[in-house]
N, C-alpha and C positions, 0 to 999 in steps of 0.2 A: 474782375467780374464784369459781365456785360451790363450795359446801362441802356435804358430806353427813354425816348423823348417824353416830356410831360404832356399831359392832355391839353386840348384846346381850352378847357375851362379854367386853366391856370391853377388847378388844384395842386398843392405841393405835398400834402400829408393826408394819409388815411388813418383811421383809428380801428385797431383790432380789439374787439370787446372781450376776447377769450371765449368762455362758454356762457352764453346768455341764460340768465335765470339761476345760475349756480355760482355767481360771483363770490358769495360768502364762503363757498367751499373751495375756492381756487387753491389755497394753501394745501388743503388736504388732498386735492386731486393731483397737485404737483408731486406728491410723494411717490405714488406708483409710476407716474410719467417719468420722473427723473431716474428711478430705479430701473425701469425697463430700458431707458435710453443708455444708461451706464453699462448695464449687463450686455446689451446689444453691441456697444462699442468694444467692450473687453473681449467678447466672444469672437467678433469679426476680426479685430486686430490680432488676436491670438492665432486665428486661422492664417492670416496673411504672414505673420511672423514665422510660424512653423513651416508652412509651405516654402517660404523664402529661404529658410535656413537648411532645410533637408533636400539634398540633391535627389534623393530617391522619389521625392514627391513632385519633381519638375516634369510632370506629365500633363497631357491635355485635360484630363478630367479635373485635376487639381488646379490647373490654370483657370478653368471655368468656375470652379468654386471660389477662387480669389476674385474673379470678375463679379460674381454674385455678391460677395462680401463687400466689395467696393461700392456697388450700387445700394446695398442695404445701409452702409454708412452714409452715403450721399443723401438718400431720401430722408432718413431720420434727422440728420444734421441740418437739412434745409429748413425744417420747421420747429423742432423741439426746443432748441435754445431760445428762439423768440417767444415760444409759448411759455417757457419757464420764466422769462423776464416779465411777461404779463402777469403770471401767477404770483411771483415773488415780489416784484418791485412796482407793479402797476404801470409798466412802461408800454403803453398801448400804441403809441404813434409809429408810423412807418411811412417813408416817403413813397411817392408814386413810382419813382424809378426803382427803389428798393423792393417794393411790392411786385412789380413786373419781373424784376430779376429773380426774386424768390420763386415766383410762379414758373418762370422758364426752367430754372435748374431743377425744381421739384419734379415737374412733369417730364422733362427730358431724361432725367435719371430713371424715372419710373418706366418710360418706354424702353430705355436701355436694359433695365431689369427684365422686362418681358422678352426682349430679344435674346438675352443670355439664356433664359429658360428654353427658348426654341432651339438654340445651339446645343444645349445640354440634352434635349430629347433626341436630336440627330446623333449626338455622341453616343448615347445609350443604344440607339438602333445599330450603329456600326459595330459597337462592342459585342452585341449579341448576334447580329446577322452574319458578320464577317470578321470574327475575332483574330484570325490569322493575319489579315491585312490591315488591322486597326492602326498599328504603329506607322504604316506607310500612308494610309489615307488621311488620318488626323494627326498631323505633327503639331508641335507647339507653334511654329510659324504660321501654319494654316489657321489655327485657333485664334491667334493674335489678329490675323487679317479679318476673320469673321467678326471678331470683337470690334475692330475698327469700322467695319461696315455697319454694325449695329449702332455705334456711336454716331456716325454720320446720319443714319436714318432717324435717330431720335432728335437730332438737332433740326433736320429739315422738316420733320413733322410738327415739332413744338414751337419753333421760332415764329411762325405766323400768329400764334395765339396772343402773345404780349404785344406784337406789332399791331394787330387788329384793335386791341383794347387801348393802346396808346393814342389812337385816333378818335376815341369816343369822348364826347363831352359828359362830364360827371355832374350830378346834381349837388345841391347844397349839403345834402346828407352824405358825409364822407365816412360813415361808420360801417365797418364790415363785421357782421355778427359771426366771427370765426376766430380761430387761433392762428390762422395763416391765410395767405392770399389765395384762396381757392378760385379757380377760373370763373365759374358761373356766379359765385357770390359777388365777385368784383364786377362782372358784366351786368348784374342786376341793379347796380348802383348808377348805371348810365342813364342819362336823360334821352339818349338817342335810340335808334332802332338797333336792337341786338339780335335780330333774326339770324344774321350771318354768323355772329359769334356762337349762338346756341347751336346752329346747324353744324358749324365747324367742330365744336366740342363733341357732338353726337357722332359725327363721321369719324373723328379720331378714335373715339371709344370703340366703335364697331369695327373700324378698319384695323387698328392696332391690335386690340384684344381679340377681335373676331378672327383676323388673319393668323395671329400667333397661336391661338387656341386650335384653329383648324390644322395648322402645321404640326402642332404637338399631338393632336388626335391622330393625324395621319401617321406620324412616326410610331405612336404606340399601337396603332392598327397593324403596321408592318412588324413591330416587335412581337406582338401576340402571335401573328402568323408564323414568325420565325421560331418562336418558342414551341408551338405545336408540332413543328417539324423535328424537334429534338426528341430522340427516343428515350433517353435516360430521364427518369423521374427526378433524380438528384440534380441533374443539369437544369431541369425545369425550375426547381426551387432556387438554384443559384442565379439563374437568369432573372427571375422575378425579384430576388433580393437586390440585384444591382439597380433596379428601377424604383424601389420603394422610397428611398430618400427623395428622389426627384419628384415623384408623385405627391409626396407630403408637402414639398415646397410649392408646387403648383397650386395645391388646394389652399394653402395659407396666403398665397399671393393674389390669385385671381378672384376668389370668392368675395372677400371684402371689397376689392377694387370695383367689381361690377356692381355690387350692392350700393356702395357709396356714390358712384357716378350716376346711377339710374335714379336713386332717391333724390339727389340734388337736381338732376336735369328735369325731372317731371314733378318736383315738389310733392312727393308722396307724403301721406299723413303721418309723419313721425315728428315728435317734438324736436325743436331745433337742437336742444342740448344732447339728445340721443344721437342725432346724426353727426354732430361735431365730435362727440366722444368717440364714436365708431370710426370716423374719418381719421382721427389722431391715432387710434389703436392700430389702424391699418398700416401706418408708418412706424409703429413701435413694436408690435408683436412679431411680424415676420423677421425683422432684423435680429430680434432676440432669440427666436426659436430655430432659425435656419442653421446657425453654427452647431446647435445641439443636435439637430436632425442629422447633419453630415458627420458630426463627431461620434454619434452613437452608431449610425448605420454603416460607416466606412471604416473597416477595421484598421487598415494601414494608417489612416489619418488619426484615428482614435489612439493608437499605440504611440504615435509621435507626440500628440498633445499631452498624453499622460506622462510621457518621458520628460517633457519640458516643465510641466507643472511640478513634478517630483524634484527636478533640478532647482526650480525657483524656491520651493517651500520646504524642502527637506532640511533638517537641522544641520547636516553636514555642509550643505551649500551655504547656509546662514553663517556657520562658523568660519568657513573659508573667506567669505566676504567681509567678515569683521576683523580679520587679521590684517 
């Protein structure tokens, strides 16, 4: 894992408080948190396993679903294990290097997640606008290259954030009122001028989310235009159904992200515990529901998942394994 230099103030450890004001309920809060996290891991690993095992699913669309699953695993795993250690064992300490590293991976994977959604919108446009040339335009190799570009973009955009914070002098109060090292929450602990940090965060939010949402909106504008050119009503419905899962994932991803960033950036009048719970749910709920969305809306994938669930849990399979 990447490591960052300690701050000039010689601070070596921060304290993550968990959810301020609800410390007495940490154990109870950990129950849904851990359940959502485990369900999300199982669902996403199941998708990765099924797509990896089935040659018929080695297609661009399913490769993108696997990329999305990996980013979902990455975002939730960046923060939830530490949050559960706080809730269960009261282990609140985190080193400055560990804090900045967590921050980097969390936000880099989040930007990667956004980039994958843009590629998926482009994929749906090609599938509807030019279905006959889909296999030649979007090959697995081309999708992998687009994914690599998205990864490089996320690293370049997010790397300056922890580097800027690593140069800040921190005050005597090393307490972060959060379950993870959120960028603005850590920046507000600094004794120095954080204007650059705040501006950088706002620019990243609007450039990344704004640019990606614009590209997605452009893709869907072209998709709608292409659909209206289709004469068959049945084909209209089929074309819209191919986009439903992606639209649902976009809504679950961007809506809480924008809300969480803006409320923290501008210190809107929400109780701290409400903001922190919502921020955690943003990294818990989409990874949990995204496999369900694609499992329900994508028939080919759904059939393969049901097949493997039956193999794993059927009495015949259990009997064979016990022999």
